[in-house]
N, C-alpha and C positions, 0 to 999 in steps of 0.2 A: 078158051079154056077156062074153067070153072075157077075162080080165085082162091074157094076152100076145098080140100078134098078130107075126107075121114081116112085116119089111120088107127089101127089096133096096135095097142101095145100092152105089155105084162107090166103092172104096178110093181116097183122094187120092194115095198113094204109088206103087202098083203099076197103078192103074186097073182091077185085077178086081173083078166084082160080088160080093159077099158077103150074107149074110143077117146081120140083127140081130134080135134077140126084143125088141120094145117094151112095155114094162110101163104099161098103162093107167090103174093107180091113182094115180100122181102126173101131172099135166097139164104140168108143166115140169120136163125133169129135162137135167143135164150130167154127162157122166160120159167117163172114157178106157177105150177097148177096142182089143185088140189085133186086126190084119187076121189072118183065119183063114188067108191066104194067105202074107204077106210078113213077117209077125208085126212091122210098125210102129204104134205107139200112134196111136189115131185119136180126136182129139176129137170128140164127138158131143153135138149138143143136139138135145134133141125138146120139141114144142112140141105138145100136143093141143088144139085147140080146142073151143069148146062145142059144134059139130056131129061131135067125134069123129074130125075129120081130123087127121092125124099130118103134122107138118111137121119134116124132119129136115135138118139141117146137119152135115155132116162136114168135117172140117179136118185138116191138119196138126198133130201136137202143137203144136208152136213157135208157130203162128197165134192 
């Protein structure tokens, strides 16, 4: 299986659809990435379950 996979999410600031590259080498991740459209910092939480299903949560930086 490929270690990275592209996922589309909606930016919590500008509402635009952006692409994130999800690393499958770690099942639980939390990091901040700037929106590629509006440049605001987005909190990204990734949970990859036993069946390799990706669960993403994106929020404002201060939430």
